[in-house]
N, C-alpha and C positions, 0 to 999 in steps of 0.2 A: 813550439814558440811561434807567436804571430810574426809574420814576415812583412816588412814594409814593401809597398809596391815599388817596382823599379821605375826609373825616370822614363824608360821606353814605354812601359805600360801606362803611366800617367799621361804621357803625351798622346798616346793612341786614344785613351779615354777622352782626353780633352778635345781632340780633333772631332770625335763623334759628338761630344756635347756641344761643341761650337757649331757643327753642322745642324744639329737639332734646334739649337737656339736661333740660328739664322733662319731656318725653315719656319719656325714657329711665329716669326713676325708676319708671314703670310701677306706680303704686299702683292696686290693684284695688278696695279698699273700706276705709273708715275710719269708726270710731265713737269719739268723744271724750266721750260722755255729757254734753253741754252742755245740760242741762235745768234747770228750776227746782228749787231745793232742796226735798226732801221729796216730790217728785212720783213717782208710781209709774212704772216704766219703761213708756213708752207703746207702743201699737200704732202709732198714727199721730196727728199728724205726728211723725216721728222725725228726729233730726239725723244728721249724717255724710254720707258720699257713697259711691256705688258699690253701694248696696243696692237690692233689688228694690222696685218700686213697683206690681207687679201686684196686682190686686184679690184680697184674701184672703191676700196674702203680705207686704204692707208692714209695716214696723216689727218690733218684737220680739214673739215669741209664746211661749206655753208648750208648743207643739208646732209643727212647721213650717207647719201650715195650721190653727191653732186660734185660740181667743179671746185677747184681751189678757191680759197678766199682771195679777194682782190685787195691791193694796197689801198690804204685809207680807211679800212674797217678795223683790222687788227694788225698791229705791227709790234715787233720786239724792240724793247728799249733797255739798253744796258747801262744807262746813265742814272737810273733811279732804282730804288729798292723799297720793299715793304718791310717796315719794322716788325719784329717778332716778339712775342711775350717770353718772359723768362721760363725756362724749362722746355721750350720747344727746341729740340736739338737737331732737327733737320735743317741745317743752315742753308739758306738760299744762296746760290751762286749764279753767275751769268746774268741773263736778262729777265724781264717780266713781260707778260703779255699786256699791251696797252690797246684798249678798244675805244674807238670814238664813234659817236652816233652819225648815221648817214640818213638824210631825209628823203632819199629817193631810191628805192621805195621805203616807206615807213617801216620801222622795226626790222631793218635788214642786217643789223650788225650781229650776226649769229654765227657761232662756231660749234661744231660737233666733232667728237672723236670716239670711234668704237674701240672697245677693249677686245683683247684676244680671247680671254676667258670670259664665260658668261655664268650667271647665277640663276638657278631655277627659283623664281619668286613663289612658286607653289609649295616649296619645301620649307621646313623650319630652319631658321638660321639668322645670322646678323651680318650685315655688310656695312662697312664704314667708308666715309668719304670726307676729305678735308681739303681746304685750300686757303691761301692767303689772299686778302682783298682790301683795296682802298677805293672808296666812293667819294666823288667830289661834292655830293649832296644835291646836285641839280639833275643828274642823269641816273636812271635806274640801272643797278647792276643785278643781273639775274643769273642763276646757275641751277643745275639740277642733274638728275640721273634719268636715263631713258631705257626702255626695253629695246631689244634688237629689232622690233617692228615699229619703232619711232613713237611709242606711247610714253607720256611723261609718268615716271614713277613718282617723282615730285619735282616741282619747279618753284624755287624760292626766289621771290622778288624783293630786293631792297629798293623800295620805291623812292621817287625823287621828292616826295614830301616827308621823308624821314621815317616812314612806317614800313611794315612788312606785309606781304601776302604770300600764301603758299597755295599752289594749284596742283592738281593731279588728274590723270585720266582714270584713277582708281579711287577717288574720294572727292568730297565737296571742298571747295575753296575755303581757306581759313585765314583769319587775321590774328596771328599769335601774340600781338602786343609787343613785338620786339622792335624797338626804335633805334635810329642810327644818328650819329653826328657826322657832319661832312669832313672829309679828308682825314678821318681816323683810320688806323690800320687794325685789321682783325685777323685772327686765326679762327676759321669756322669749321666745326666738326659736326657731321651728321651720321646717324646710323639708321638703317632700314632693318627693322626687326619683323620677321615673318613667322607665322604660327604653324605653317604646314597645312592649314585648312582654307587657304585662299585669302586670309586676312593678314594685317600687319600694321605697324606704326612707323612714322618717321619722327625721329627724335633729334634734338639740336643742342649744341653748346657753342658759345661764342667767348673768345678770349681777346681782350684789347691788348695792345703792346705793353701796357702797364700791369697786366695780370700775370699770374703764375700758372703754368700748365702742370697738373699733377702727374706724377709717375704712374700711378695706378688709375685705371678707368673709374671715373666718378660714378657713384651709385644713383645720383639724381640727374635726370636729363629733362629738357623741356619737350613735351609731346606737341608737335606742330601739325600733325595730320594722321588720321586713321584711314587705312587702306582696306579695300575689299575687292574681290574678283581677280585676284592675282594668279590663280591657277592657270597654267598654260603659257605664262609670260616669263621671259628671261631678261634679267638685268644685263645691259651690254653696251652702254654709251654714256658719255658726259656731254652736257650742253652748257654753253655760256652765251649770254645775250646782253646787249646794251640797248636800253630804251632812252628816248629823248623827250623833248628836244633840248640839246645842249651841245657845246663844242668841246668841253673839257673831257679829258680822258679818264677811263676807269682802269684800274690795274688788277691783274690776277697773277698768281704765282703758286708754285709748289702744289700742284694737284695730285692727290693721292687717293687711291682706292685700295682697300684691304679688308682682311677678315678679322683683324684685331685692332684694339685701341693703339697698341704699340706700333703697328704698321703705318698709322696715319698721324699720330700725335707725338709720342715720346718713344724713341727706340728702346728696346729691351737691353739691359746690360749684357754685353757679349760674354760668352764663356771664355774668351781669350784672356780677359782680365782675371777671371777666377782661376784659370789654368796657370797663369804666371804666378799668382799668389800661392797656389798649391805647390808649384815647383819650388818656390823659395822656401816654403815651410819644410818640404821634403829634404832640401839641401841642408838646412839647418839641423834637422833631426838626424840626418845621416852623418854629419860631422861630429856629433856628440859621441 
């Protein structure tokens, strides 16, 4: 006669399933800017997970291996928040990073942070990157991913005229035709798809706060740049930059790097919920 699994066996199986489910999300690095209100973006200690703690590389920098950022370029603001689209379940808490343009020297409102883990861009694979952003419409908000040797894998520019430009040290600049409205809130998701032969593509999705983020990864993405010459380079840093001239602030929050759609956009259903359901069904079955 077939024997029902015991509660102990089911729980043990559930723990394993939950561990596998959690691991499958494959988050690489996360920054939620959960610092005290008004504090300058720190070099160290810095919050988040998955970032480099090597001496001279820890925290946010105004170049990949330089001094801490100074007050007046990037500060944490806990009094405002960026609206999120429906389905985006990584609820922001704490503060946002508020960047303001500084005219001396020009284009100096830059922030970098190195990841602990790196990804070989010469191998075949897909890496995902997401963030929340608000632009005032007069200042350019720029972001991108970099190699460990400071080359731009891609650098996405939300320009102050409402248009977009994408640059890379591995491809020609493009104007993807993605336009922006001032003071709108967006979830931006990008993926870098590499072919193992030195080539790849940067693909892009944008969700306004009135949109719905799907549970499953979309099949259709916007290709914003084709890459080449990637062999020998490792993905290993995030870059943020404010261009001017303007005095209004740009907001960034919830920076995520990961190996799956679920790690940066919509969390996978945890096995804990399935486990509880299974336990309930087992209890009902055993009472009969």
